[in-house]
All heavy atoms as an XYZ file, in Angstrom:
895
protein
N     126.746     88.580     74.350
C     127.790     89.600     74.259
C     128.053     90.221     75.631
O     129.203     90.412     76.007
C     127.358     90.660     73.237
C     128.425     91.652     72.913
S     129.685     90.890     71.907
C     130.544     92.286     71.345
N     126.951     90.540     76.365
C     127.125     91.117     77.690
C     127.855     90.152     78.614
O     128.704     90.559     79.398
C     125.763     91.456     78.305
C     125.188     92.757     77.903
C     123.916     93.013     78.690
C     123.360     94.379     78.402
N     122.131     94.624     79.158
N     127.483     88.879     78.539
C     128.099     87.880     79.411
C     129.595     87.748     79.141
O     130.371     87.519     80.066
C     127.412     86.525     79.248
C     126.028     86.525     79.864
O     125.756     87.306     80.759
N     125.166     85.666     79.379
N     130.004     87.883     77.900
C     131.424     87.804     77.573
C     132.186     88.940     78.242
O     133.284     88.735     78.763
C     131.622     87.843     76.060
C     131.137     86.589     75.356
C     131.252     86.709     73.845
O     131.443     87.790     73.306
N     131.105     85.576     73.163
N     131.610     90.140     78.211
C     132.269     91.289     78.841
C     132.339     91.104     80.352
O     133.342     91.454     80.981
C     131.540     92.594     78.499
C     131.882     93.069     77.121
C     131.071     93.064     76.025
C     133.127     93.594     76.687
N     131.737     93.552     74.945
C     133.008     93.894     75.315
C     134.346     93.843     77.315
C     134.049     94.420     74.571
C     135.385     94.378     76.571
C     135.227     94.662     75.216
N     131.282     90.548     80.930
C     131.286     90.301     82.371
C     132.381     89.308     82.740
O     133.104     89.495     83.724
C     129.935     89.759     82.826
C     128.853     90.798     82.847
C     127.556     90.223     83.330
N     126.507     91.240     83.222
C     125.244     91.013     83.403
N     124.833     89.795     83.707
N     124.365     91.977     83.287
N     132.512     88.255     81.962
C     133.544     87.249     82.216
C     134.928     87.878     82.097
O     135.807     87.641     82.935
C     133.388     86.048     81.251
C     134.591     85.125     81.334
C     132.099     85.291     81.548
N     135.124     88.708     81.087
C     136.414     89.379     80.894
C     136.730     90.289     82.078
O     137.844     90.288     82.610
C     136.435     90.153     79.554
C     136.411     89.161     78.386
C     137.642     91.081     79.482
C     136.208     89.800     77.034
N     135.746     91.059     82.524
C     135.950     91.974     83.650
C     136.263     91.186     84.920
O     137.168     91.545     85.693
C     134.717     92.884     83.838
C     134.628     93.875     82.669
C     134.774     93.630     85.172
C     133.374     94.701     82.634
N     135.539     90.092     85.144
C     135.797     89.267     86.327
C     137.203     88.676     86.274
O     137.920     88.650     87.277
C     134.722     88.164     86.465
C     133.381     88.803     86.851
C     135.133     87.114     87.482
C     132.210     87.858     86.813
N     137.614     88.198     85.103
C     138.969     87.656     84.959
C     140.026     88.712     85.242
O     141.042     88.437     85.900
C     139.164     87.048     83.578
C     138.443     85.717     83.320
C     138.609     85.299     81.864
C     138.972     84.645     84.253
N     139.820     89.912     84.755
C     140.772     91.007     85.005
C     140.843     91.300     86.501
O     141.938     91.469     87.071
C     140.381     92.265     84.196
C     140.606     92.024     82.703
C     141.153     93.486     84.676
C     140.079     93.114     81.800
N     139.705     91.335     87.169
C     139.699     91.589     88.610
C     140.407     90.471     89.378
O     141.158     90.732     90.321
C     138.265     91.759     89.116
C     137.563     93.055     88.707
C     136.108     93.047     89.152
C     138.293     94.259     89.273
N     140.171     89.220     88.964
C     140.840     88.090     89.613
C     142.349     88.192     89.421
O     143.126     87.963     90.356
C     140.293     86.749     89.066
C     141.171     85.581     89.477
C     138.866     86.529     89.542
N     142.774     88.555     88.226
C     144.211     88.724     87.976
C     144.801     89.852     88.818
O     145.922     89.726     89.340
C     144.462     88.973     86.494
C     144.260     87.766     85.563
C     144.379     88.196     84.109
C     145.271     86.679     85.903
N     144.088     90.946     88.960
C     144.566     92.058     89.782
C     144.690     91.645     91.247
O     145.685     91.969     91.916
C     143.636     93.268     89.648
C     143.700     94.021     88.319
C     142.617     95.086     88.252
C     145.079     94.652     88.143
N     143.691     90.920     91.752
C     143.747     90.451     93.142
C     144.908     89.474     93.322
O     145.636     89.519     94.324
C     142.394     89.812     93.564
C     142.513     89.099     94.898
C     141.304     90.875     93.624
N     145.090     88.584     92.349
C     146.198     87.621     92.437
C     147.537     88.358     92.425
O     148.444     88.028     93.206
C     146.125     86.631     91.284
N     147.693     89.340     91.557
C     148.932     90.117     91.510
C     149.138     90.866     92.828
O     150.256     90.909     93.363
C     148.893     91.100     90.343
N     148.069     91.413     93.369
C     148.135     92.113     94.655
C     148.592     91.157     95.750
O     149.423     91.508     96.584
C     146.749     92.693     94.973
C     146.657     93.370     96.296
C     147.188     94.628     96.501
C     146.025     92.743     97.359
C     147.102     95.248     97.728
C     145.933     93.355     98.593
C     146.471     94.609     98.773
N     148.051     89.931     95.749
C     148.407     88.932     96.765
C     149.873     88.532     96.642
O     150.569     88.372     97.652
C     147.502     87.714     96.633
N     150.365     88.369     95.426
C     151.754     87.955     95.211
C     152.710     89.046     95.673
O     153.753     88.770     96.261
C     151.989     87.596     93.724
C     153.463     87.450     93.421
C     151.229     86.329     93.369
N     152.350     90.288     95.429
C     153.229     91.399     95.782
C     153.277     91.614     97.295
O     154.293     92.021     97.840
C     152.761     92.692     95.062
C     153.519     93.907     95.558
C     152.917     92.536     93.566
N     152.176     91.312     97.996
C     152.080     91.599     99.429
C     152.090     90.329    100.282
O     151.221     90.120    101.119
C     150.786     92.389     99.715
C     150.825     93.760     99.114
O     151.644     94.581     99.483
N     149.951     94.001     98.162
N     153.103     89.494    100.098
C     153.188     88.241    100.855
C     154.014     88.373    102.128
O     154.023     87.456    102.948
C     153.761     87.094     99.991
C     152.799     86.712     98.909
C     155.118     87.451     99.455
N     154.669     89.490    102.328
C     155.500     89.626    103.528
C     154.620     89.615    104.780
O     153.502     90.102    104.775
C     156.299     90.929    103.460
O     155.417     92.022    103.382
N     155.149     89.029    105.844
C     154.394     88.916    107.078
C     154.522     90.189    107.900
O     155.578     90.825    107.935
C     154.875     87.710    107.891
C     154.494     86.396    107.262
C     154.738     85.224    108.194
O     155.327     85.422    109.277
O     154.329     84.125    107.842
N     153.411     90.543    108.542
C     153.394     91.728    109.405
C     152.890     91.303    110.783
O     152.039     90.426    110.899
C     152.486     92.834    108.828
C     153.060     93.396    107.547
C     151.082     92.337    108.600
N     153.418     91.926    111.827
C     152.942     91.585    113.175
C     151.616     92.286    113.475
O     151.405     93.434    113.108
C     154.054     92.109    114.093
C     154.694     93.197    113.313
C     154.554     92.831    111.862
N     150.717     91.537    114.115
C     149.421     92.082    114.518
C     149.276     91.829    116.013
O     149.358     90.690    116.472
C     148.268     91.407    113.761
C     148.439     91.623    112.264
C     146.924     91.959    114.215
C     147.469     90.834    111.442
N     149.065     92.889    116.768
C     148.908     92.760    118.220
C     147.436     92.530    118.544
O     146.576     93.338    118.199
C     149.381     94.025    118.924
O     150.751     94.212    118.678
N     147.162     91.401    119.220
C     145.815     91.062    119.642
C     145.807     90.955    121.163
O     146.218     89.945    121.727
C     145.370     89.728    119.030
C     145.381     89.641    117.507
C     145.129     88.207    117.059
C     144.330     90.558    116.927
N     145.381     91.978    121.826
C     145.317     92.048    123.297
C     146.579     91.525    123.974
O     147.477     92.287    124.266
C     144.065     91.317    123.805
C     142.719     91.922    123.394
C     141.570     91.079    123.940
C     142.576     93.354    123.857
N     146.667     90.211    124.237
C     147.781     89.668    125.005
C     148.807     88.915    124.165
O     149.731     88.326    124.699
C     147.245     88.739    126.103
C     146.304     89.431    127.042
C     144.955     89.145    127.027
C     146.766     90.405    127.923
C     144.079     89.797    127.889
C     145.910     91.053    128.788
C     144.556     90.753    128.768
N     148.603     88.906    122.866
C     149.525     88.145    122.017
C     149.777     88.899    120.722
O     149.049     89.823    120.367
C     148.960     86.730    121.731
O     149.941     85.991    121.025
C     147.699     86.802    120.900
N     150.789     88.468    120.031
C     151.108     89.037    118.721
C     151.205     87.891    117.726
O     151.840     86.874    118.001
C     152.448     89.798    118.750
O     152.355     90.847    119.712
C     152.771     90.397    117.400
N     150.536     88.066    116.584
C     150.595     87.050    115.531
C     151.232     87.663    114.297
O     151.227     88.878    114.122
C     149.179     86.491    115.191
C     148.602     85.736    116.362
C     148.249     87.594    114.749
N     151.768     86.835    113.453
C     152.369     87.292    112.200
C     151.564     86.711    111.039
O     151.510     85.501    110.878
C     153.838     86.835    112.112
C     154.703     87.479    113.143
N     155.269     88.711    112.959
C     155.079     87.078    114.383
C     155.956     89.033    114.025
N     155.864     88.050    114.916
N     150.924     87.608    110.287
C     150.104     87.191    109.147
C     150.650     87.852    107.885
O     151.229     88.946    107.942
C     148.667     87.624    109.325
C     147.854     86.801    110.279
C     148.244     85.734    111.021
C     146.474     87.014    110.582
N     147.206     85.265    111.759
C     146.101     86.024    111.516
C     145.523     87.930    110.174
C     144.809     85.939    112.024
C     144.248     87.840    110.676
C     143.895     86.843    111.594
N     150.396     87.241    106.741
C     150.759     87.903    105.479
C     149.951     89.191    105.311
O     148.777     89.251    105.689
C     150.374     86.880    104.412
C     150.267     85.574    105.122
C     149.889     85.889    106.520
N     150.610     90.199    104.785
C     149.973     91.503    104.617
C     148.692     91.392    103.796
O     147.675     92.022    104.111
C     150.951     92.486    103.959
C     150.421     93.893    103.704
C     149.992     94.536    105.013
C     151.475     94.733    103.002
N     148.708     90.584    102.740
C     147.524     90.457    101.897
C     146.346     89.914    102.700
O     145.209     90.345    102.535
C     147.806     89.585    100.650
C     148.062     88.132    101.029
C     146.651     89.672     99.664
N     146.598     88.982    103.620
C     145.525     88.419    104.444
C     144.965     89.484    105.387
O     143.744     89.584    105.565
C     146.043     87.216    105.231
C     145.011     86.424    106.005
C     143.960     85.858    105.056
C     145.677     85.302    106.767
N     145.840     90.288    105.965
C     145.398     91.365    106.854
C     144.508     92.346    106.085
O     143.438     92.750    106.560
C     146.609     92.099    107.473
C     146.173     93.329    108.245
C     147.404     91.155    108.350
N     144.944     92.703    104.893
C     144.167     93.649    104.077
C     142.812     93.041    103.698
O     141.770     93.702    103.798
C     144.964     94.072    102.828
C     146.174     94.911    103.245
C     144.094     94.844    101.861
C     147.145     95.203    102.138
N     142.811     91.772    103.258
C     141.552     91.145    102.844
C     140.597     90.959    104.021
O     139.387     91.193    103.876
C     141.830     89.813    102.151
C     142.503     89.909    100.778
C     142.789     88.520    100.223
C     141.642     90.699     99.809
N     141.116     90.576    105.191
C     140.248     90.441    106.373
C     139.669     91.804    106.752
O     138.486     91.913    107.088
C     141.030     89.799    107.545
C     140.272     89.925    108.851
C     141.317     88.342    107.237
N     140.487     92.829    106.695
C     140.004     94.182    106.989
C     138.928     94.601    105.991
O     137.911     95.204    106.367
C     141.152     95.186    106.954
O     142.130     94.853    107.905
N     139.141     94.272    104.725
C     138.170     94.603    103.677
C     136.841     93.903    103.932
O     135.771     94.524    103.877
C     138.722     94.208    102.305
C     137.793     94.448    101.122
C     137.827     95.915    100.750
C     138.202     93.591     99.954
N     136.902     92.607    104.249
C     135.672     91.850    104.504
C     134.969     92.368    105.758
O     133.745     92.523    105.777
C     135.982     90.336    104.622
C     134.786     89.565    105.131
C     136.434     89.792    103.274
N     135.731     92.662    106.806
C     135.136     93.190    108.035
C     134.463     94.538    107.775
O     133.339     94.784    108.230
C     136.202     93.323    109.118
N     135.104     95.395    107.011
C     134.511     96.690    106.665
C     133.246     96.532    105.836
O     132.252     97.231    106.062
N     133.285     95.605    104.886
C     132.102     95.365    104.062
C     130.956     94.828    104.911
O     129.797     95.231    104.740
C     132.436     94.383    102.936
N     131.253     93.942    105.846
C     130.235     93.377    106.720
C     129.618     94.454    107.618
O     128.394     94.529    107.764
C     130.826     92.251    107.568
C     129.857     91.529    108.493
C     128.774     90.824    107.686
C     130.595     90.529    109.355
N     130.455     95.293    108.196
C     129.951     96.382    109.036
C     129.087     97.333    108.219
O     127.997     97.733    108.654
C     131.122     97.134    109.713
C     131.773     96.231    110.749
C     130.664     98.441    110.340
C     133.082     96.758    111.296
N     129.530     97.686    107.025
C     128.748     98.557    106.148
C     127.417     97.930    105.811
O     126.368     98.593    105.835
C     129.538     98.850    104.854
O     130.790     99.444    105.204
C     128.774     99.778    103.938
N     127.420     96.632    105.506
C     126.182     95.921    105.183
C     125.218     95.951    106.362
O     124.025     96.233    106.199
C     126.503     94.478    104.786
C     125.293     93.619    104.583
C     124.525     93.751    103.437
C     124.920     92.700    105.549
C     123.399     92.965    103.246
C     123.798     91.912    105.368
C     123.034     92.046    104.218
N     125.717     95.667    107.565
C     124.844     95.637    108.744
C     124.254     97.010    109.040
O     123.063     97.133    109.368
C     125.608     95.098    109.953
C     126.011     93.621    109.862
C     126.885     93.241    111.055
C     124.783     92.729    109.778
N     125.061     98.053    108.936
C     124.563     99.410    109.176
C     123.522     99.784    108.125
O     122.466    100.343    108.452
C     125.725    100.428    109.197
C     125.209    101.858    109.179
C     126.603    100.193    110.416
N     123.776     99.465    106.876
C     122.820     99.810    105.826
C     121.530     99.010    105.979
O     120.443     99.515    105.684
C     123.428     99.590    104.442
O     123.654     98.218    104.209
N     121.616     97.773    106.461
C     120.398     96.984    106.689
C     119.547     97.630    107.783
O     118.323     97.652    107.685
C     120.747     95.539    107.067
C     121.224     94.712    105.897
S     120.076     94.685    104.504
C     118.713     93.814    105.222
N     120.183     98.158    108.818
C     119.442     98.866    109.863
C     118.721    100.070    109.299
O     117.550    100.314    109.607
N     119.411    100.808    108.449
C     118.809    101.985    107.822
C     117.658    101.574    106.902
O     116.589    102.201    106.909
C     119.873    102.757    107.005
O     120.943    103.108    107.877
C     119.292    104.000    106.375
N     117.857    100.525    106.136
C     116.815    100.055    105.216
C     115.587     99.593    105.999
O     114.443     99.886    105.616
C     117.361     98.933    104.316
C     118.337     99.518    103.294
C     116.239     98.188    103.605
C     119.103     98.475    102.497
N     115.805     98.872    107.105
C     114.671     98.401    107.904
C     113.888     99.583    108.483
O     112.662     99.571    108.515
C     115.159     97.472    109.020
C     115.807     96.201    108.507
S     114.742     95.254    107.423
C     113.819     94.361    108.623
N     114.599    100.605    108.933
C     113.935    101.799    109.462
C     113.113    102.472    108.376
O     111.964    102.867    108.597
C     114.979    102.788    110.019
O     115.724    102.132    111.049
C     114.328    104.034    110.577
N     113.689    102.603    107.187
C     112.969    103.229    106.078
C     111.747    102.412    105.676
O     110.694    102.965    105.374
C     113.893    103.412    104.876
C     114.926    104.494    105.081
C     115.919    104.577    103.922
O     116.014    103.679    103.106
N     116.658    105.667    103.877
N     111.864    101.078    105.691
C     110.719    100.224    105.370
C     109.600    100.418    106.383
O     108.425    100.495    106.023
C     111.131     98.747    105.331
C     111.758     98.310    104.050
C     111.986     96.800    104.055
C     112.531     96.324    102.737
N     112.702     94.865    102.702
N     109.954    100.483    107.667
C     108.958    100.676    108.712
C     108.252    102.018    108.522
O     107.022    102.102    108.610
C     109.620    100.604    110.087
C     108.629    100.560    111.232
C     109.274    100.395    112.611
N     110.517     99.670    112.643
C     111.711    100.216    112.900
N     111.810    101.498    113.145
N     112.805     99.488    112.926
N     109.020    103.085    108.253
C     108.427    104.401    108.023
C     107.524    104.381    106.799
O     106.438    104.965    106.810
C     109.527    105.452    107.858
C     110.268    105.762    109.132
C     111.449    106.689    108.918
O     111.739    107.065    107.755
O     112.110    107.027    109.919
N     107.969    103.709    105.740
C     107.183    103.614    104.508
C     105.876    102.877    104.779
O     104.808    103.288    104.317
C     107.999    102.901    103.424
C     107.324    102.813    102.113
N     107.058    103.917    101.332
C     106.836    101.749    101.422
C     106.449    103.541    100.234
N     106.298    102.220    100.270
N     105.954    101.782    105.548
C     104.757    101.010    105.889
C     103.778    101.872    106.683
O     102.563    101.842    106.450
C     105.157     99.768    106.680
C     104.114     98.684    106.683
C     104.603     97.405    107.356
N     105.832     96.892    106.758
C     106.968     96.656    107.402
N     107.047     96.889    108.696
N     108.026     96.189    106.784
N     104.292    102.681    107.629
C     103.435    103.579    108.408
C     102.769    104.615    107.517
O     101.585    104.918    107.683
C     104.240    104.269    109.516
C     104.639    103.312    110.616
O     104.050    102.246    110.776
N     105.652    103.684    111.376
N     103.533    105.167    106.574
C     102.972    106.150    105.645
C     101.875    105.521    104.784
O     100.852    106.142    104.516
C     104.071    106.734    104.757
C     105.016    107.659    105.497
C     106.196    108.103    104.644
O     106.291    107.684    103.473
O     107.023    108.871    105.157
N     102.085    104.288    104.360
C     101.075    103.588    103.564
C      99.814    103.372    104.390
O      98.690    103.562    103.902
C     101.628    102.250    103.025
C     102.649    102.518    101.926
C     100.509    101.355    102.505
C     103.364    101.282    101.430
N      99.978    102.992    105.668
C      98.820    102.788    106.536
C      98.024    104.072    106.708
O      96.793    104.078    106.634
C      99.257    102.249    107.905
C      99.782    100.818    107.831
O      99.502    100.131    106.816
O     100.470    100.397    108.787
N      98.725    105.188    106.931
C      98.062    106.487    107.091
C      97.337    106.866    105.798
O      96.184    107.299    105.821
C      99.083    107.576    107.497
C      98.488    108.960    107.382
C      99.600    107.317    108.895
N      98.003    106.679    104.658
C      97.394    107.023    103.367
C      96.182    106.143    103.088
O      95.154    106.626    102.601
C      98.425    106.891    102.247
N      96.265    104.855    103.422
C      95.141    103.946    103.210
C      93.955    104.359    104.065
O      92.810    104.371    103.596
C      95.555    102.496    103.544
O      96.653    102.136    102.707
C      94.423    101.531    103.324
N      94.221    104.726    105.306
C      93.147    105.177    106.192
C      92.497    106.441    105.638
O      91.268    106.577    105.622
C      93.708    105.430    107.595
C      92.668    105.801    108.611
C      93.282    105.963    109.983
C      92.213    106.366    111.000
N      92.779    106.593    112.323
N      93.314    107.372    105.160
C      92.786    108.616    104.598
C      91.951    108.339    103.343
O      90.898    108.930    103.154
C      93.941    109.564    104.268
C      93.489    110.932    103.802
C      94.645    111.889    103.570
O      95.747    111.621    104.078
O      94.429    112.888    102.871
N      92.412    107.408    102.517
C      91.661    107.046    101.313
C      90.313    106.447    101.691
O      89.277    106.785    101.091
C      92.478    106.072    100.433
C      93.639    106.808     99.773
C      91.596    105.404     99.382
C      94.643    105.903     99.086
N      90.298    105.577    102.692
C      89.035    104.980    103.144
C      88.075    106.048    103.652
O      86.874    106.024    103.347
C      89.295    103.936    104.234
C      89.985    102.694    103.701
O      89.947    102.462    102.466
O      90.580    101.949    104.518
N      88.596    107.006    104.431
C      87.755    108.100    104.929
C      87.203    108.935    103.785
O      86.026    109.324    103.792
C      88.557    108.974    105.896
C      88.885    108.301    107.205
C      89.835    109.101    108.071
O      90.316    110.174    107.625
O      90.134    108.638    109.191
N      88.045    109.212    102.785
C      87.588    109.999    101.635
C      86.540    109.245    100.824
O      85.588    109.845    100.308
C      88.782    110.381    100.753
C      89.714    111.438    101.346
C      90.956    111.592    100.494
C      88.995    112.766    101.487
N      86.689    107.918    100.707
C      85.676    107.126    100.003
C      84.342    107.165    100.737
O      83.283    107.271    100.122
C      86.163    105.688     99.835
C      87.203    105.535     98.767
C      87.609    104.089     98.579
N      88.572    104.001     97.485
C      89.501    103.074     97.387
N      89.592    102.127     98.300
N      90.337    103.065     96.374
N      84.390    107.068    102.069
C      83.160    107.161    102.855
C      82.508    108.527    102.686
O      81.293    108.628    102.518
C      83.453    106.897    104.330
C      83.817    105.467    104.649
C      84.243    105.276    106.097
O      84.008    106.188    106.919
O      84.803    104.216    106.401
N      83.324    109.578    102.721
C      82.804    110.933    102.529
C      82.204    111.084    101.136
O      81.141    111.692    100.970
C      83.920    111.956    102.746
C      83.469    113.395    102.640
C      84.609    114.380    102.839
O      85.712    113.960    103.224
O      84.380    115.577    102.596
N      82.872    110.516    100.140
C      82.379    110.572     98.765
C      81.026    109.870     98.651
O      80.093    110.386     98.026
C      83.393    109.945     97.813
C      83.032    110.135     96.359
O      82.287    111.027     96.012
N      83.576    109.279     95.510
N      80.905    108.697     99.272
C      79.643    107.955     99.235
C      78.540    108.746     99.927
O      77.396    108.807     99.435
C      79.825    106.588     99.889
N      78.851    109.378    101.067
C      77.855    110.184    101.776
C      77.408    111.369    100.926
O      76.212    111.695    100.866
C      78.432    110.660    103.107
N      78.355    112.014    100.250
C      78.008    113.146     99.386
C      77.155    112.702     98.202
O      76.220    113.400     97.798
C      79.282    113.856     98.908
C      80.037    114.653     99.976
C      81.370    115.140     99.428
C      79.194    115.814    100.467
N      77.448    111.525     97.651
C      76.631    111.012     96.547
C      75.205    110.739     97.019
O      74.245    111.049     96.308
C      77.248    109.730     95.971
C      78.445    109.976     95.093
C      78.994    108.665     94.534
C      80.189    108.914     93.642
N      80.734    107.653     93.109
N      75.074    110.153     98.221
C      73.733    109.911     98.766
C      72.993    111.224     98.968
O      71.816    111.347     98.658
C      73.831    109.151    100.095
C      74.173    107.689     99.946
C      73.997    106.929    101.263
N      74.848    107.433    102.336
C      76.084    107.010    102.580
N      76.626    106.057    101.826
N      76.770    107.518    103.582
N      73.701    112.213     99.451
C      73.101    113.533     99.680
C      72.628    114.152     98.361
O      71.531    114.700     98.282
C      74.129    114.426    100.358
C      73.574    115.660    100.947
C      74.626    116.311    101.832
N      74.298    117.709    102.000
C      75.139    118.605    102.425
N      76.364    118.257    102.724
N      74.773    119.852    102.566
N      73.482    114.043     97.336
C      73.113    114.575     96.014
C      71.891    113.832     95.476
O      70.964    114.441     94.937
C      74.303    114.479     95.027
C      73.864    114.711     93.597
C      75.383    115.476     95.408
N      71.865    112.511     95.630
C      70.728    111.732     95.160
C      69.463    112.102     95.912
O      68.378    112.191     95.318
C      71.005    110.227     95.309
C      72.017    109.740     94.298
O      72.218    110.358     93.248
N      72.685    108.651     94.617
N      69.544    112.356     97.221
C      68.386    112.774     98.009
C      67.860    114.112     97.543
O      66.653    114.304     97.391
C      68.728    112.830     99.500
C      68.909    111.463    100.097
O      68.442    110.468     99.545
N      69.592    111.396    101.231
N      68.776    115.073     97.305
C      68.375    116.392     96.832
C      67.741    116.268     95.452
O      66.708    116.903     95.164
C      69.585    117.358     96.810
C      69.260    118.645     96.086
C      70.057    117.639     98.226
N      68.326    115.430     94.598
C      67.773    115.243     93.247
C      66.379    114.641     93.304
O      65.472    115.068     92.585
C      68.680    114.344     92.414
O      69.922    114.947     92.201
N      66.184    113.652     94.162
C      64.859    113.019     94.261
C      63.855    113.985     94.866
O      62.689    114.022     94.466
C      64.931    111.728     95.065
O      65.298    112.001     96.392
N      64.279    114.821     95.826
C      63.372    115.830     96.393
C      62.968    116.836     95.326
O      61.809    117.232     95.234
C      64.033    116.539     97.572
C      64.147    115.695     98.819
C      64.914    116.388     99.922
O      65.275    117.584     99.763
O      65.164    115.748    100.957
N      63.920    117.261     94.505
C      63.619    118.196     93.416
C      62.663    117.562     92.413
O      61.766    118.218     91.890
C      64.894    118.661     92.717
C      65.675    119.664     93.539
O      65.142    120.258     94.463
N      66.941    119.841     93.207
N      62.882    116.286     92.158
C      61.987    115.577     91.235
C      60.571    115.507     91.776
O      59.592    115.676     91.037
N      60.426    115.263     93.062
C      59.101    115.201     93.682
C      58.434    116.568     93.649
O      57.233    116.684     93.390
C      59.216    114.692     95.125
C      59.579    113.239     95.225
C      59.863    112.823     96.669
O      59.851    113.651     97.576
N      60.141    111.527     96.852
N      59.219    117.627     93.891
C      58.655    118.974     93.848
C      58.214    119.316     92.433
O      57.167    119.939     92.223
C      59.676    119.993     94.346
C      59.903    119.952     95.844
C      60.977    120.919     96.292
O      61.625    121.573     95.470
N      61.166    121.007     97.596
N      58.995    118.908     91.427
C      58.618    119.173     90.042
C      57.329    118.439     89.681
O      56.496    118.958     88.945
C      59.738    118.763     89.095
C      60.917    119.734     89.146
O      60.772    120.863     89.600
N      62.084    119.280     88.703
N      57.154    117.229     90.191
C      55.929    116.462     89.934
C      54.727    117.174     90.536
O      53.671    117.276     89.928
C      56.026    115.059     90.518
C      56.571    114.030     89.568
C      56.520    112.629     90.231
O      56.425    112.522     91.424
N      56.602    111.623     89.393
N      54.870    117.676     91.762
C      53.775    118.380     92.434
C      53.413    119.638     91.664
O      52.231    119.984     91.528
C      54.154    118.727     93.865
C      54.207    117.525     94.776
C      54.598    117.927     96.186
C      54.676    116.690     97.073
N      55.114    117.023     98.435
N      54.425    120.337     91.154
C      54.172    121.561     90.383
C      53.435    121.209     89.098
O      52.491    121.914     88.710
C      55.500    122.286     90.082
C      56.077    122.864     91.393
C      55.304    123.392     89.068
C      57.449    123.479     91.257
N      53.826    120.136     88.458
C      53.182    119.728     87.224
C      51.730    119.303     87.483
O      50.844    119.532     86.667
C      53.942    118.580     86.564
C      55.255    119.010     85.965
C      56.059    117.828     85.394
O      55.540    116.687     85.405
O      57.181    118.077     84.974
N      51.469    118.701     88.638
C      50.122    118.273     88.973
C      49.226    119.473     89.221
O      48.014    119.418     88.990
C      50.145    117.390     90.219
C      50.752    116.025     89.966
C      50.887    115.210     91.241
O      50.483    115.701     92.323
O      51.411    114.096     91.151
N      49.776    120.568     89.694
C      48.969    121.765     89.977
C      48.699    122.457     88.683
O      47.797    122.859     88.188
C      49.718    122.716     90.898
C      49.956    122.214     92.294
C      50.793    123.253     93.044
C      48.651    121.978     93.030
């Protein structure tokens, strides 16, 4: 059912683009540095659209790469902090076990007396 709706929507969009192309077939002059070319208006619009989409994609990829790098750095810092906390936790457990064993030895000595 979903696929049918997608196909219908795509067909409607294709029809709209085709109608847009038919309506905008008149040629327009485009000045390129030392020359002027005449292209159909629809082609000028579509090339501009693709160029804009490409520029947007490239800029967003730069932003995404920067965010990934920052995220990776944050993960590295968090991993290091977790490792330090685990070491501290292990040291505290050893300390607690030492105190417990010392208390046990003292209790044994008291019982022997």
